[in-house]
Backbone as CSV, one residue per row, in Angstrom:
resi,resn,N_x,N_y,N_z,CA_x,CA_y,CA_z,C_x,C_y,C_z
1,MET,-37.936,58.030,4.843,-36.485,58.148,4.321,-35.720,57.539,6.169
2,ILE,-34.300,57.210,5.465,-33.654,56.792,6.419,-32.153,57.588,6.425
3,LEU,-31.439,57.991,7.139,-30.384,58.871,7.506,-29.305,57.863,8.133
4,VAL,-28.139,58.042,8.107,-27.088,57.558,8.599,-26.527,59.100,9.597
5,ALA,-26.748,58.877,10.814,-26.346,59.843,11.664,-24.960,60.637,11.308
6,SER,-23.875,59.784,11.211,-22.408,60.394,10.884,-21.969,60.720,9.303
7,ASP,-23.344,60.573,8.632,-22.729,61.153,7.221,-22.979,62.467,6.789
8,ASN,-23.408,63.307,7.656,-23.384,64.849,7.217,-24.847,64.789,5.922
9,PRO,-26.023,64.094,5.947,-26.730,64.044,5.004,-27.372,65.454,4.724
10,LYS,-27.856,65.670,3.745,-28.617,66.852,3.183,-30.207,66.554,3.264
11,LEU,-30.843,67.362,3.613,-32.648,67.533,3.512,-32.628,68.570,2.469
12,ILE,-33.426,68.184,1.523,-33.999,69.082,0.677,-35.073,69.068,0.418
13,VAL,-35.933,70.056,0.513,-37.495,70.289,0.342,-37.948,71.184,-0.564
14,THR,-39.074,70.945,-0.970,-39.593,71.983,-2.209,-40.868,72.518,-1.313
15,CYS,-40.857,73.671,-0.999,-42.159,74.376,-0.498,-43.225,74.597,-1.438
16,SER,-44.529,74.170,-1.414,-45.676,74.362,-2.138,-46.922,74.546,-1.403
17,ASP,-47.713,75.331,-2.140,-49.225,75.316,-1.297,-50.085,74.188,-1.641
18,GLY,-49.277,73.118,-2.348,-50.323,71.895,-2.814,-50.886,71.839,-4.180
19,SER,-50.265,73.282,-5.000,-50.535,73.095,-6.571,-49.289,74.064,-6.942
20,ALA,-48.683,74.750,-6.717,-47.629,75.746,-7.018,-46.303,75.709,-6.163
21,PRO,-45.131,75.806,-6.559,-44.008,76.215,-5.190,-44.465,77.588,-4.984
22,ILE,-44.086,77.834,-3.537,-43.844,79.004,-3.009,-42.861,79.875,-3.151
23,ASP,-43.266,81.130,-3.640,-41.894,81.874,-4.206,-40.879,82.513,-2.738
24,LEU,-39.874,81.860,-2.462,-39.165,81.983,-1.653,-38.204,83.212,-1.537
25,THR,-38.560,84.213,-2.708,-37.659,85.373,-3.011,-37.637,86.232,-1.586
26,GLY,-36.757,86.418,-0.966,-36.565,87.471,0.169,-37.203,86.748,1.336
27,ALA,-37.546,85.709,1.414,-38.215,84.887,2.718,-36.725,83.856,3.605
28,THR,-37.006,84.064,4.632,-36.466,82.833,5.507,-36.956,81.636,5.676
29,VAL,-36.323,80.563,5.737,-36.633,79.224,5.931,-36.010,78.581,6.868
30,LYS,-36.883,77.844,8.090,-36.040,77.151,9.023,-36.705,76.019,9.109
31,LEU,-35.822,75.284,9.741,-35.756,73.743,9.814,-36.305,73.521,11.132
32,ARG,-37.160,72.980,11.797,-37.504,72.837,13.140,-37.607,71.177,13.508
33,TRP,-36.927,70.661,14.038,-37.030,69.173,14.206,-36.463,68.652,16.072
34,LYS,-37.058,67.468,16.088,-36.397,66.810,17.498,-36.765,65.652,17.302
35,ILE,-35.913,64.695,17.818,-35.373,63.234,17.569,-35.938,62.819,19.036
36,ASP,-37.143,61.719,18.610,-37.725,60.930,20.159,-38.192,62.072,21.064
37,SER,-37.756,62.162,22.026,-38.083,62.919,23.473,-37.128,64.312,23.386
38,ALA,-36.448,64.437,22.668,-35.224,65.551,22.880,-35.839,67.140,22.560
39,ALA,-34.957,68.076,22.896,-35.907,69.117,22.723,-35.903,69.778,21.414
40,VAL,-36.637,70.673,20.919,-36.730,70.723,19.665,-35.548,71.730,19.156
41,VAL,-34.930,71.338,18.099,-33.747,72.182,17.367,-34.462,73.073,16.490
42,GLU,-33.665,74.074,15.908,-34.253,75.149,14.987,-33.101,75.439,14.375
43,LYS,-33.157,75.477,12.703,-31.682,75.868,11.899,-32.234,76.604,11.051
44,SER,-31.417,77.674,10.395,-31.877,78.102,9.123,-31.588,77.310,8.116
45,MET,-32.396,77.199,6.852,-32.230,76.502,5.764,-31.546,77.536,4.910
46,THR,-30.780,76.871,3.729,-30.465,77.634,2.510,-31.428,77.733,1.544
47,VAL,-31.636,78.703,0.960,-32.952,78.734,-0.290,-32.178,78.648,-1.507
48,THR,-32.066,77.483,-2.233,-31.063,77.219,-3.253,-32.314,77.433,-4.791
49,ASN,-33.651,77.729,-4.686,-33.949,78.065,-5.893,-35.394,78.850,-5.138
50,PRO,-35.329,80.029,-5.277,-36.418,80.842,-4.821,-37.911,80.586,-5.480
51,THR,-37.898,80.923,-6.762,-38.918,80.988,-7.405,-39.564,79.386,-7.562
52,GLY,-38.760,78.399,-7.468,-38.936,77.170,-7.359,-39.340,76.517,-5.930
53,GLY,-39.154,77.388,-4.950,-39.369,77.013,-3.392,-38.468,76.024,-2.649
54,VAL,-37.336,76.113,-3.197,-36.499,74.985,-2.847,-35.666,75.473,-1.681
55,ALA,-35.128,74.657,-0.492,-34.543,75.225,0.159,-33.699,73.943,0.824
56,GLU,-32.856,73.856,1.272,-31.724,72.684,2.183,-31.290,73.012,3.316
57,TYR,-31.038,71.665,3.656,-30.234,71.941,5.103,-29.298,70.553,5.121
58,VAL,-28.034,71.161,5.342,-26.960,70.061,5.403,-26.987,69.921,7.308
59,PHE,-27.197,68.571,7.292,-26.991,68.385,8.938,-25.403,67.935,9.182
60,VAL,-24.956,68.371,10.599,-23.325,68.321,10.925,-24.050,67.029,11.715
61,THR,-22.609,66.487,11.867,-22.750,65.131,13.203,-23.225,65.400,14.267
62,ALA,-23.182,66.541,14.940,-23.727,67.294,16.150,-25.232,67.332,16.189
63,ASP,-25.717,67.335,14.905,-27.107,67.569,14.890,-28.130,66.093,15.161
64,LEU,-27.455,65.262,14.886,-28.088,63.898,14.500,-27.845,62.655,15.560
65,THR,-28.625,62.436,16.056,-28.644,60.686,17.246,-29.485,59.824,16.612
66,THR,-29.057,58.586,16.901,-30.099,57.710,16.503,-31.501,57.517,17.044
67,GLY,-32.527,57.730,16.390,-33.801,57.697,16.736,-34.745,58.333,15.447
68,THR,-35.752,58.497,15.720,-37.081,59.012,14.967,-37.210,60.572,15.093
69,MET,-36.863,61.007,13.676,-36.924,62.479,13.902,-38.325,62.788,13.352
70,SER,-38.842,63.746,13.793,-40.041,64.756,13.433,-39.815,66.136,13.195
71,TYR,-40.001,66.523,12.220,-39.506,67.871,11.198,-40.728,68.759,10.824
72,GLU,-40.597,69.958,10.754,-41.427,71.024,10.355,-40.502,71.858,9.434
73,VAL,-40.836,72.600,8.343,-40.328,73.863,7.795,-41.178,74.876,8.095
74,GLN,-40.609,75.877,8.421,-41.346,77.116,8.696,-40.708,78.456,8.178
75,ILE,-41.910,78.857,7.112,-41.278,79.960,6.142,-41.679,81.292,6.699
76,THR,-40.796,82.338,6.964,-41.079,83.662,7.220,-41.049,84.620,5.247
77,THR,-42.112,84.735,4.971,-42.427,85.190,3.821,-41.224,86.711,4.017
78,ASN,-41.114,87.288,2.584,-40.541,88.715,2.643,-41.676,89.741,3.246
79,VAL,-42.773,89.704,3.224,-43.618,90.610,4.279,-44.049,90.042,5.532
80,GLY,-43.357,89.125,6.176,-43.404,89.110,7.416,-44.406,87.730,7.608
81,SER,-44.985,87.176,6.927,-46.159,86.104,7.078,-45.271,84.848,7.401
82,ILE,-46.009,84.185,8.221,-45.411,83.039,8.714,-46.045,81.659,8.190
83,LEU,-45.522,80.963,7.707,-46.210,79.589,6.593,-45.610,78.672,7.571
84,THR,-45.986,77.460,8.302,-45.815,76.407,8.688,-46.447,75.331,7.817
85,GLN,-45.453,74.342,7.692,-45.792,72.850,7.043,-46.887,72.448,8.108
86,THR,-48.158,71.831,7.339,-49.221,71.324,7.882,-49.017,70.104,8.347
87,THR,-48.253,69.108,7.956,-47.786,67.746,8.385,-46.442,67.474,8.846
88,LEU,-46.412,67.036,10.268,-44.884,66.990,10.364,-44.171,66.089,9.360
89,GLY,-43.055,66.161,8.915,-42.370,64.893,8.481,-41.856,63.936,9.685
90,SER,-41.429,62.808,8.837,-40.631,61.894,9.910,-39.363,60.979,9.188
91,ILE,-38.228,61.106,9.746,-37.144,60.214,9.310,-36.470,59.722,10.325
92,THR,-36.234,58.560,10.200,-35.747,57.582,10.978,-34.274,57.724,10.567
93,ILE,-33.599,57.833,11.575,-32.028,57.994,11.748,-31.282,56.790,12.653
94,ARG,-30.291,56.269,11.904,-29.611,54.687,12.422,-28.037,55.081,12.440
95,SER,-27.444,54.417,12.999,-25.864,54.302,13.448,-25.569,53.718,11.911
96,ARG,-24.157,53.850,12.174,-23.365,53.285,10.935,-23.042,51.863,11.194
97,LEU,-23.089,51.066,10.466,-22.812,49.475,10.902,-21.047,49.291,11.140
């Protein structure tokens, strides 16, 4: 995936256990990322379809610089269990021409 830093792109994720969506009813979902060697940033995602496991985050201009973003999604369930994405995602962020 490639994003343009100045476009305020949206990242939409479907959280699943590999075979079925994770029910996000009552859960909080966080997006954690870093771009190249910068510090880790953590922001709350908006759950848009709880039973379908869907959450999204709209990046603001200050969130993104050019480089390679590594990210993970972390869910805190309604009973306090923490589930973290098993493999890091990767997104290339480029500047506008």
